[in-house]
C-alpha positions in Angstrom: 19.5 19.3 14.3 17.3 16.7 13.2 16.4 13.6 15.4 17.4 9.9 14.2 14.1 7.2 15.2 9.6 14.7 -22.5 6.4 15.9 -22.1 4.1 12.8 -23.8 0.4 11.8 -23.4 -0.4 14.9 -23.5 -4.2 13.9 -24.6 -6.5 11.5 -22.8 -6.2 8.1 -24.3 -2.7 8.1 -25.9 -1.1 5.5 -23.8 1.6 3.2 -24.7 3.4 0.2 -22.9 6.5 -1.4 -22.4 7.2 -5.1 -22.0 7.2 -6.5 -18.5 9.8 -8.8 -19.7 12.4 -5.7 -19.8 11.8 -5.1 -16.1 13.9 -6.9 -13.5 11.7 -8.6 -11.1 11.6 -8.4 -7.0 13.2 -11.6 -6.9 16.4 -10.8 -8.9 17.1 -7.6 -7.2 21.0 -6.8 -6.2 20.5 -3.1 -4.8 20.0 -2.7 -1.3 17.0 -4.1 0.8 15.3 -0.9 1.6 14.9 1.9 -0.9 14.5 5.4 0.1 11.2 7.1 -0.2 10.5 10.6 -1.7 6.8 11.3 -1.2 6.3 14.9 -3.1 2.7 15.6 -2.1 1.4 19.2 -3.6 -1.7 21.0 -2.7 -4.5 21.5 -4.7 -2.6 20.9 -8.2 -5.0 19.5 -10.7 -4.7 16.7 -13.3 -4.1 19.1 -16.3 -1.5 21.7 -14.5 1.3 19.7 -15.6 3.0 19.3 -19.0 3.2 15.5 -18.6 -0.7 15.9 -18.7 -0.8 18.4 -21.1 -0.4 22.0 -19.8 1.9 24.3 -22.2 0.8 27.3 -20.2 2.2 26.2 -17.0 6.1 25.0 -17.0 7.3 22.0 -15.5 10.2 20.7 -16.8 11.9 19.2 -13.5 8.3 17.3 -12.8 7.8 16.1 -16.7 11.2 14.6 -16.3 10.5 13.2 -13.4 7.7 11.4 -14.8 9.5 10.7 -18.2 12.4 8.6 -16.0 9.5 6.7 -14.5 5.6 5.5 -15.1 2.6 8.0 -15.5 -0.5 6.9 -13.8 -3.1 8.9 -16.5 -6.0 8.0 -14.2 -5.2 8.3 -10.6 -7.2 9.7 -7.8 -7.4 11.1 -4.8 -9.8 9.8 -1.9 -11.8 12.9 -1.8 -12.1 16.5 -3.4 -10.5 18.0 -0.8 -7.2 18.4 1.4 -7.5 16.5 4.6 -9.7 13.2 3.8 -7.3 12.8 1.0 -4.5 13.1 3.2 -6.0 10.9 6.5 -6.4 8.1 3.5 -2.9 8.4 2.6 -1.6 7.8 6.1 -4.1 5.0 7.0 -4.7 3.1 3.8 -8.2 3.6 4.3 -11.3 4.7 2.6 -13.0 8.0 4.2 -15.9 5.9 6.0 -13.3 4.2 8.3 -11.2 7.1 9.5 -14.3 9.4 9.6 -12.3 12.7 7.9 -15.0 13.4 5.3 -14.2 17.1 4.4 -12.1 20.3 5.9 -13.5 21.7 8.7 -17.3 21.3 9.3 -19.8 19.1 7.1 -22.6 22.1 7.5 -21.2 24.8 5.3 -23.1 27.3 3.6 -26.4 28.5 4.6 -28.6 26.1 6.8 -31.9 27.3 4.7 -29.9 26.1 1.6 -29.1 22.5 3.0 -31.9 20.1 2.5 -30.1 17.4 4.5 -28.2 17.2 7.9 -24.6 16.2 6.8 -22.5 13.6 8.6 -20.6 15.6 11.5 -17.0 15.6 10.5 -13.6 14.4 12.2 -10.9 16.8 12.4 -8.3 14.7 13.8 -6.6 11.6 12.8 -7.1 9.3 16.1 -3.4 8.3 17.8 -4.6 4.4 17.4 -3.6 4.4 13.5 -0.5 2.9 12.7 0.5 5.7 10.3 2.7 5.1 7.2 5.1 7.1 8.9 4.9 4.7 11.8 5.1 1.3 9.8 8.1 2.7 7.9 9.7 3.5 11.2 9.2 0.2 12.4 11.0 -1.1 9.2 14.0 0.8 9.8 13.1 4.2 8.2 14.2 7.5 9.8 10.9 9.8 9.0 10.6 13.1 8.0 7.7 15.6 7.1 7.8 19.2 5.7 5.2 21.4 5.0 1.6 20.8 5.1 0.0 18.6 7.9 -3.7 19.2 8.5 -4.5 16.2 10.7 -5.0 17.4 13.6 -4.6 19.9 16.4 -1.5 20.0 19.0 -0.6 16.3 20.4 -1.6 15.0 16.6 0.8 16.3 14.7 3.6 14.5 12.4 6.0 14.3 15.4 2.8 12.2 17.1 2.0 10.2 14.6 5.7 8.5 13.7 7.6 11.1 12.1 11.3 11.6 13.5 11.4 15.3 12.2 8.7 17.8 11.6 9.1 21.3 9.8 6.0 23.1 9.3 3.5 20.9 10.0 0.4 21.2 12.0 -3.2 21.9 12.3 -3.7 24.3 9.7 -4.8 23.6 5.8 -3.0 26.9 4.4 0.0 28.7 5.0 -1.7 31.1 8.0 1.1 33.9 7.5 1.0 33.7 3.5 4.3 32.3 1.5 6.6 35.2 2.4 8.2 35.3 5.6 7.0 35.8 8.7 4.7 32.4 8.5 3.2 32.3 11.7 3.8 28.7 11.9 4.7 27.4 15.5 6.8 24.5 13.7 8.5 26.5 11.1 11.1 29.3 12.4 11.0 32.4 10.5 13.3 33.2 7.8 14.7 36.5 6.4 12.6 38.9 5.0 11.6 37.9 1.3 12.3 33.9 1.9 9.5 32.1 0.1 7.7 29.4 1.8 8.6 26.5 -1.2 12.0 27.2 -1.3 12.6 27.3 2.6 10.7 23.5 2.7 12.5 22.4 -0.2 16.0 23.5 1.5 14.6 22.1 4.9 14.0 19.0 2.9 17.3 18.6 1.4 19.2 18.9 4.9 17.2 16.1 5.8 18.5 13.9 3.2 22.1 15.0 3.6 21.8 14.2 7.3 20.3 10.5 6.4 22.2 9.7 3.3 23.4 6.4 4.6 19.6 5.8 4.8 17.1 4.4 4.5 15.1 7.5 4.6 11.3 8.3 4.3 10.7 12.2 3.1 7.4 13.4 3.2 7.6 16.6 1.3 4.1 17.9 1.5 4.2 21.3 0.0 1.7 23.8 1.0 1.6 25.3 -2.6 -0.4 25.9 -4.5 -3.2 26.2 -2.4 -4.6 29.7 -1.4 -3.7 32.3 -1.2 -2.1 32.9 -4.4 1.0 34.8 -3.6 4.0 34.2 -6.1 7.7 35.3 -6.4 7.8 38.7 -8.1 10.2 38.0 -10.9 8.3 34.4 -11.8 5.3 36.1 -11.9 6.6 38.6 -14.8 7.5 36.1 -17.0 4.1 34.8 -16.8 2.7 38.1 -17.2 2.4 38.1 -21.2 2.2 34.8 -21.8 -1.1 33.9 -23.9 -3.5 31.7 -22.1 -3.7 27.7 -23.1 -6.7 25.3 -22.4 -8.4 28.3 -19.9 -5.2 28.2 -18.1 -4.3 32.3 -17.4 -3.5 33.2 -14.4 0.5 34.0 -14.0 0.4 34.3 -10.1 -0.9 30.8 -9.9 1.7 29.6 -13.0 4.5 31.1 -10.7 3.2 29.0 -7.9 3.6 26.3 -9.9 7.1 26.5 -11.6 8.1 27.4 -7.7 7.3 23.7 -7.0 8.6 22.7 -10.1 12.3 24.3 -9.1 11.6 22.5 -5.8 11.3 18.9 -7.5 14.4 19.4 -9.4 16.5 20.6 -6.3 15.6 17.7 -4.4 16.2 15.4 -7.1 19.7 17.1 -7.8 20.4 16.4 -4.2 19.8 12.9 -4.3 21.6 12.4 -7.7 24.3 14.3 -6.3 24.7 11.9 -3.2 24.6 9.0 -5.6 21.3 7.9 -4.5 19.0 8.0 -7.3 18.9 4.4 -8.2 17.6 3.1 -5.4 15.3 6.0 -4.4 11.7 5.8 -5.3 10.1 9.4 -5.9 6.3 9.7 -6.1 4.9 12.9 -7.3 1.1 13.8 -6.3 -1.7 15.8 -5.6 -4.4 15.9 -2.8 -7.1 16.6 -4.9 -8.2 18.6 -8.1 -7.3 22.0 -9.2 -9.3 25.1 -7.3 -11.9 27.1 -9.9 -10.2 30.5 -8.4 -7.0 29.3 -9.5 -7.1 27.3 -12.8 -8.7 25.4 -15.4 -9.1 21.7 -15.4 -10.3 21.2 -19.1 -10.8 18.9 -20.4 -12.1 17.6 -17.3 -15.2 18.7 -15.7 -15.3 20.2 -12.4 -13.1 21.5 -9.6 -11.9 20.8 -6.1 -15.1 19.8 -3.7 -16.6 17.9 -6.9 -16.9 14.5 -7.5 -16.7 15.3 -11.1 -13.5 14.4 -12.7 -11.7 17.8 -12.4 -12.1 17.8 -8.4 -10.7 14.0 -7.6 -8.6 13.2 -10.9 -4.7 14.3 -10.2 -1.5 14.0 -11.7 0.8 11.0 -10.4 4.2 10.0 -11.8 6.4 7.5 -9.9 10.2 7.0 -10.7 12.6 4.2 -9.1 15.1 3.4 -11.3 16.0 -0.3 -10.5 12.6 -1.1 -11.0 10.3 1.2 -13.1 11.5 1.1 -17.0 11.0 5.0 -18.0 8.6 6.1 -20.8 5.8 4.0 -19.3 1.8 5.3 -19.1 -0.6 3.1 -17.3 -4.2 3.9 -17.6 -5.2 1.8 -14.5 -7.6 3.8 -11.9 -5.6 3.7 -8.9 -6.1 5.8 -5.7 -4.7 7.5 -2.6 -5.2 4.7 -0.3 -3.0 2.4 -2.3 0.0 4.3 -1.3 0.2 2.6 2.2 0.2 -1.3 0.9 2.5 -0.2 -1.6 5.0 1.6 0.2 4.8 -1.4 3.1 5.9 -3.9 0.5 8.7 -1.8 -1.0 10.2 -1.4 2.8 9.7 -5.0 3.9 7.0 -3.6 6.5 4.7 -5.5 8.5 0.7 -5.0 8.4 -1.1 -2.9 10.7 -3.6 -4.0 13.2 -6.1 -1.8 11.3 -8.1 -2.6 8.0 -6.4 -1.5 4.8 -8.6 -0.5 1.8 -5.8 -0.1 -0.9 -4.1 -2.4 -3.0 -0.2 -2.6 -3.7 0.7 -1.0 -7.1 4.1 -2.9 -7.2 2.8 -5.3 -9.9 2.4 -2.2 -12.0 5.7 -0.5 -11.2 7.6 -3.5 -11.6 5.7 -4.8 -14.9 5.2 -7.9 -13.1 1.4 -8.0 -13.5 -1.6 -6.3 -14.1 -4.0 -5.6 -10.8 -6.8 -7.5 -10.4 -10.4 -5.7 -11.7 -11.7 -3.7 -8.7 -14.0 -0.7 -7.9 -13.0 2.5 -6.5 -15.4 4.5 -4.1 -15.8 8.1 -2.6 -18.1 9.3 0.0 -18.6 12.7 0.7 -21.3 13.3 3.1 -21.1 17.1 3.2 -21.6 20.4 2.1 -19.3 22.7 0.3 -20.4 26.0 -0.8 -19.8 27.8 -4.1 -16.4 29.3 -4.8 -16.4 32.1 -7.2 -17.3 31.3 -10.7 -19.7 28.4 -9.6 -23.3 29.3 -10.1 -25.8 28.5 -7.2 -25.1 27.9 -3.7 -22.9 24.5 -3.9 -19.7 23.2 -5.2 -21.1 20.0 -4.2 -24.0 18.5 -2.0 -23.9 15.4 -0.1 -22.5 12.6 -2.8 -21.3 9.6 -3.4 -19.6 7.6 -6.5 -18.4 4.4 -8.1 -15.6 4.0 -10.8 -16.0 0.8 -12.4 -13.7 -0.1 -15.6 -14.4 3.1 -17.9 -17.8 3.9 -16.0 -18.4 6.4 -12.9 -21.5 6.9 -11.5 -22.1 9.5 -9.0 -25.3 9.5 -6.7 -26.3 12.9 -4.9 -27.9 12.0 -1.8 -30.6 15.3 -1.6 -32.7 14.2 -4.1 -31.1 10.7 -5.5 -30.4 12.0 -8.9 -27.9 9.6 -10.5 -25.1 10.9 -13.2 -23.6 7.9 -15.6 -20.4 8.3 -17.5 -18.4 6.7 -20.0 -14.9 8.2 -19.1 -13.1 6.4 -21.9 -15.0 8.1 -24.7 -16.4 11.3 -22.3 -13.7 12.1 -19.8 -15.4 15.7 -19.9 -18.4 13.9 -18.0 -20.8 15.9 -20.6 -23.4 12.8 -21.6 -25.4 11.5 -18.6 -26.1 7.8 -19.9 -28.6 7.0 -16.7 -31.2 6.5 -19.5 -29.9 5.1 -22.2 -27.7 2.7 -19.7 -30.1 1.9 -16.8 -29.3 -1.4 -16.2 -25.6 -0.5 -15.8 -26.7 2.2 -13.3 -28.8 0.6 -11.5 -26.0 -2.4 -11.1 -23.5 0.1 -10.0 -25.4 2.1 -7.9 -26.2 -1.3 -6.2 -22.3 -1.6 -5.6 -22.2 2.0 -4.1 -24.9 1.1 -2.1 -23.3 -2.4 -0.7 -19.8 -0.8 -0.1 -21.3 1.7 2.1 -23.1 -1.1 4.0 -20.2 -3.1 4.5 -17.6 -0.3 4.8 -20.0 1.4 7.6 -20.5 4.4 5.9 -22.3 7.4 7.9 -25.4 8.8 6.0 -26.6 12.1 5.9 -30.3 12.6 7.0 -33.1 14.4 5.2 -34.6 17.3 7.3 
C-alpha cells in the first residue's frame, strides 16, 4: 500500500515546425490547474537507440508514437556523460559544479601512473539541504512516486528522504545488483516470482501508483535500470533479434531486446493513463541520463560513447507529450539540457522556487509554442578520469575535460594538456573536423566563455601532479 503526502526526423537536420498560432496559450487553458507529470528516465539509452532518431535495428513503436504525439527535441543533452551527475542535475536544476556530484564513484579511475592530474574529489550523495524536484512538486500538492534507479546516496539519502512519497527499487546502486531477473538483491524491492523481469516489475508498480492516485495530481518518476549493464534480456525478445541484420552499427540482440522491454513499458504506462481518461492533462517526458555505452550499442552518426564529452556521450533522446499544450508532430532543434526540467516542471505545476540557485531555464515557451528561448550557452564540467571500456584504444574513455555549446559550435577543453577541439555541429554532428586552427578567434571566445563560467559557478579544477 502506498502512502499519500510515425517515425520521423530520422536524419539530423531534417526539421519542421508548426505554427505557434495553433497552440493554446497558458492563459486560456480550461483544464485543471495542475497536470499529472510522468517522467520516464532511461539509463544509458543512446541518442540513436530510438526509432524517432533514426534507428531501424531497435524497435520502439510505443516510444515513437509518444514522440509523434508531442515534440521531439533533436538536440537534447544530459548534464554529464554518466549517470549520477546527470540525475543530480535533474533533481536540483543545477550544473554539476554546484552539487559536486561529478562522476560515478571515485574520480581517480584507472592506473595512477597513467593520470597526469590529481582529479577533483567526487561527491556521491545528494545533500538533504536541497529542495529536490520531488519536494518542490510535493509542496505544490503532488503525490510523488519513484520507481527504479536512484543512485544519489547511501541509506538516509534515498528517494523517500528526498521528497518522494513512494519509493520502489531506488537506493544507492547504479545497476541492478542481482541482475534483471528476480531475485533482485534490492533492499527496496521485494523479490517477485522466478523469471520475473525487472523492467516489467517496475512498470507494474508504476501502474499501481497511477491507479491509486488517479484523482491527481501525481508525479511519477519511472527511472528504469534498463538499459544499463548487465545486458540481460528475456529469451523470447532476444530470439526475435537474433537473425536480424545489423543496421547503422547496431547489432546486439540482447540489448535490442532490453530496449523493446522499455518500449513495452512505455506502451503499458500510456495505455493505463488513457484507460483512466487522464491522457489530455498528463505531461509525459521520455529522456535518458547519458549516451549509449560502447559495449552495448553504436551511437553513429555521433562520435563517442558514454563517458565522453563528444556528442555520443552526452546527446540523448528527448520527447515530450502534453495534449492540451503541445501540438503533435513537432521537432525542435533548440539545444536543451537536464537542468531545464526543474524550472519547467515547477512552472507547469505552479510550484514556488527553491532556496537554492537554479541554472536551467523553463522549456514551457517551446512546449506551448508561445516563444523561443533566449539564446544561451550550455556547459559541461567533468574533472575526473574514466578508464577505457572494451573497444576504446588507450587507457581512458576521458581524461578531465570541460565543454561549451554555443549556437552551432561546441568547444571541448582537455585539462591535462590544454588541447582544444572546436566543432560545427550543424555541418559536422560526428565531430570529425577540428576547426580550432581555422576558426581560432571563435575558439578563443568560446574558451574564454568556458573559463568565465567555471569561475562564476565555482567549479573545482584538477591539478597537475
